[in-house]
C-alpha positions in Angstrom: 33.4 8.1 11.5 32.2 4.6 12.5 28.8 4.4 14.2 28.8 4.3 18.0 28.5 0.7 19.2 25.8 0.5 21.9 23.7 -2.0 23.7 20.0 -1.3 24.3 19.2 0.0 27.8 15.9 -1.3 29.1 14.4 1.0 31.6 11.1 -0.8 32.3 10.7 -4.5 33.1 7.3 -6.2 32.8 5.7 -9.4 31.7 4.2 -9.8 28.3 5.1 -8.3 24.9 8.2 -6.0 24.9 7.6 -2.4 23.7 9.9 0.3 22.3 8.9 2.6 25.1 10.5 0.2 27.6 14.0 1.4 26.4 16.1 4.5 26.7 15.8 7.4 24.2 18.7 6.4 21.9 17.2 2.9 21.5 13.7 4.3 21.0 14.9 6.6 18.2 16.8 3.7 16.6 13.9 1.3 16.9 11.4 3.8 15.3 13.8 4.1 12.3 14.2 0.3 12.0 10.4 -0.4 12.4 9.6 2.2 9.7 12.1 0.8 7.2 11.1 -2.8 8.0 7.3 -2.1 7.5 8.1 -0.3 4.2 10.3 -3.1 2.9 7.8 -5.7 4.0 4.8 -4.0 2.2 6.7 -3.3 -1.0 9.0 -6.4 -1.3 7.4 -9.4 0.4 4.1 -8.7 2.3 3.6 -12.4 3.1 7.1 -13.6 3.9 8.3 -16.9 5.2 10.8 -16.9 8.1 13.9 -16.7 5.9 12.6 -13.7 3.9 11.4 -12.0 7.2 14.9 -12.4 8.7 16.5 -11.0 5.5 14.2 -7.9 5.6 14.9 -7.5 9.3 18.7 -7.6 8.7 18.5 -5.1 5.8 16.3 -2.7 7.9 18.6 -3.0 10.9 21.6 -2.1 8.7 19.7 0.9 7.3 18.8 2.1 10.7 22.4 1.9 11.9 23.4 4.1 9.0 20.4 6.5 9.3 20.9 7.1 13.1 24.6 6.7 13.4 24.0 4.2 16.2 25.3 0.7 15.9 22.8 -1.1 18.1 23.2 -4.8 18.7 20.2 -6.7 17.6 18.8 -8.9 20.5 16.0 -11.4 20.0 13.7 -9.2 22.1 14.4 -6.1 19.9 14.0 -8.2 16.7 10.6 -9.4 18.0 9.4 -5.8 18.5 10.3 -4.9 14.9 8.8 -8.0 13.3 5.6 -7.8 15.4 4.9 -4.4 13.8 5.2 -6.1 10.4 2.6 -8.7 11.3 0.2 -5.9 12.4 0.2 -4.5 8.8 -2.3 -7.2 7.6 -4.7 -6.5 10.4 -4.5 -2.7 9.9 -5.1 -3.0 6.2 -8.1 -5.3 6.7 -9.6 -3.1 9.4 -9.5 0.0 7.1 -11.0 -2.0 4.2 -13.8 -3.7 6.1 -16.3 -0.8 6.2 -15.2 0.4 2.7 -16.1 -3.0 1.2 -19.5 -3.0 2.8 -20.3 0.6 1.7 -18.8 0.5 -1.8 -20.0 -2.9 -3.0 -23.4 -2.7 -1.1 -23.3 -5.7 1.3 -26.0 -5.6 4.0 -26.2 -7.5 7.3 -29.7 -9.0 7.6 -31.6 -12.2 8.5 -33.7 -11.8 5.4 -33.3 -14.7 3.0 -33.5 -12.4 0.0 -30.8 -10.1 1.4 -28.6 -13.1 2.3 -29.0 -14.4 -1.3 -28.2 -11.0 -2.7 -25.0 -10.8 -0.6 -23.9 -14.3 -1.7 -24.6 -13.5 -5.4 -22.7 -10.2 -5.1 -19.7 -11.8 -3.5 -19.6 -14.6 -6.1 -19.8 -12.0 -8.9 -17.0 -9.8 -7.5 -14.6 -12.7 -7.1 -15.2 -14.1 -10.6 -12.3 -13.0 -12.8 -11.2 -10.6 -10.0 -14.1 -8.3 -11.0 -13.6 -6.3 -7.8 -10.3 -5.0 -9.0 -11.3 -3.5 -12.4 -13.9 -1.2 -13.8 -16.2 -2.9 -16.3 -16.0 0.0 -18.6 -13.2 2.5 -18.9 -11.9 4.8 -21.6 -8.5 5.3 -20.0 -5.9 2.7 -18.9 -5.0 4.8 -15.9 -8.5 4.6 -14.6 -8.7 0.8 -15.2 -8.4 -0.1 -11.5 -11.5 0.3 -9.3 -11.5 3.6 -7.3 -11.6 1.5 -4.1 -7.9 0.5 -4.7 -6.7 4.1 -4.8 -8.9 5.0 -1.8 -7.4 2.2 0.4 -3.8 3.0 -0.7 -4.4 6.6 0.3 -5.8 5.6 3.7 -3.1 3.0 4.4 0.1 4.7 3.2 -0.6 8.3 2.2 -2.9 9.5 5.0 -0.7 12.6 5.7 2.7 14.1 5.0 4.3 11.8 7.7 2.8 8.5 6.4 5.0 5.7 5.2 4.3 6.3 1.5 5.8 9.8 1.8 8.6 9.2 4.3 9.8 6.0 2.6 9.2 7.2 -1.0 12.3 5.3 -2.2 10.2 2.1 -1.6 6.8 3.3 -2.7 7.6 5.2 -5.9 6.2 3.9 -8.2 3.6 2.0 -6.2 5.1 -1.6 -6.1 3.4 -4.7 -7.5 3.8 -6.7 -4.2 2.0 -3.9 -2.3 -0.7 -3.8 -5.0 -1.1 -7.6 -4.8 -1.4 -7.3 -1.0 -4.3 -4.7 -1.4 -6.1 -7.0 -3.8 -5.6 -10.0 -1.5 -7.0 -8.0 1.5 -10.0 -6.9 -0.6 -10.6 -10.6 -1.5 -10.4 -11.5 2.2 -13.1 -8.9 3.0 -15.3 -10.2 0.2 -14.8 -13.8 1.4 -16.4 -12.8 4.7 -19.7 -12.4 2.8 -19.5 -15.6 0.8 -22.2 -17.3 2.9 -24.5 -14.3 2.5 -24.0 -13.3 6.1 -20.8 -11.6 7.3 -18.4 -13.8 9.1 -15.0 -12.7 10.4 -12.0 -14.3 8.5 -8.5 -13.5 9.9 -6.3 -12.0 7.2 -3.2 -14.2 7.9 -0.2 -15.3 5.9 -1.2 -19.0 6.5 -4.7 -18.4 5.0 -3.9 -16.0 2.2 -0.3 -16.6 1.1 -1.5 -18.6 -1.9 -4.1 -15.9 -2.9 -1.4 -13.2 -2.6 1.0 -15.2 -4.9 -1.9 -15.7 -7.4 -2.6 -11.9 -7.5 1.1 -11.1 -7.8 1.4 -13.6 -10.7 -1.7 -12.1 -12.4 -0.2 -8.6 -12.2 3.0 -9.9 -13.8 0.9 -11.6 -16.6 -1.1 -8.4 -17.1 2.2 -6.3 -17.3 3.7 -8.7 -19.8 0.5 -8.8 -21.9 0.3 -5.0 -22.1 4.1 -4.1 -22.0 3.9 -2.5 -25.5 1.7 0.2 -24.0 3.4 0.3 -20.6 0.0 0.1 -18.9 0.8 -1.4 -15.5 3.9 0.7 -14.8 1.8 3.8 -15.7 -1.0 2.7 -13.4 1.5 2.2 -10.5 3.1 5.6 -11.1 -0.4 7.2 -11.0 -1.3 5.3 -7.8 1.8 6.8 -6.1 1.3 10.4 -7.5 -2.4 10.5 -6.4 -1.3 9.1 -3.0 1.2 12.0 -2.6 -1.5 14.5 -3.5 -3.9 13.0 -1.0 -1.2 13.2 1.7 -0.7 16.9 1.0 2.7 16.4 -0.6 3.5 17.1 -4.2 4.9 14.0 -5.9 8.7 14.0 -5.8 10.5 14.8 -9.1 7.2 15.5 -10.9 8.1 18.4 -13.2 4.6 19.9 -13.3 5.6 23.4 -14.2 7.8 22.4 -17.1 5.2 20.1 -18.5 2.4 22.7 -18.2 4.6 25.4 -19.7 5.4 23.2 -22.7 1.7 22.4 -23.2 0.7 26.1 -22.9 3.3 27.1 -25.5 2.2 24.3 -27.9 -1.5 25.2 -27.4 -0.7 28.9 -27.9 1.2 28.2 -31.2 -1.6 26.0 -32.4 -4.3 28.5 -31.5 -2.4 31.3 -33.2 -2.0 29.2 -36.4 -5.7 28.4 -36.4 -6.7 32.0 -35.6 -8.5 31.0 -32.4 -8.9 33.6 -29.6 -8.8 33.6 -25.8 -12.5 34.6 -25.7 -13.4 31.5 -27.7 -11.7 29.3 -25.1 -13.4 30.9 -22.2 -16.9 30.3 -23.5 
């Protein structure tokens, strides 16, 4: 059956920014679906969009919400603004979560002391050089190549619980997309930039200020992917980021055939041990 065509019913009139709660239940349910889809598409496809891309993502998200809810809601400028305003909040939310992590993990300190200020400045310079903040200096495994901070912020931002976006909108987040990873790297760089004078100064994480930095990180990821494509390193890293995120949220990663894999390994190990004459007692030592 065709979706029911409805117009949004506004129940509460007030000055200032419009809110989803101003509307009737049917509209609220539709808007929650549209906002969720919009934010997921924004983070995973184009986290720093121009107006044309923003409109394209809005149209696609609105069409998806129509199908998901069975309600064909006409898109008014006011409703569109509610959806896109949630998207613009993503940058602030990500930076807010990162701010204290950056300070604690990298060891920045607020102080009037000249030696501490110099240390902060030197630390910020070193982290930004060659994007050192993103990678471990020494690593034995490609999957642990990225700094632990990156997985930590991904867990906090998109996989905090079973109802977070990374789980609910897994079709967009599996494997973890390059644009979202580039957004995380850009946000980390913004937080480091705040310490570039040696003393912390607030720098707004806006599209205007950081679009170029984002594009640069996205390009670097593509170059890294191409340079290591024989070993499939970056796709493997992004699959791992998603899977660890799911575990953090309390949800087993979708379509991960853990039992089958483990069973196959157990059989192979058992056969090998039998051939080599090894015993269970030997393994338990």
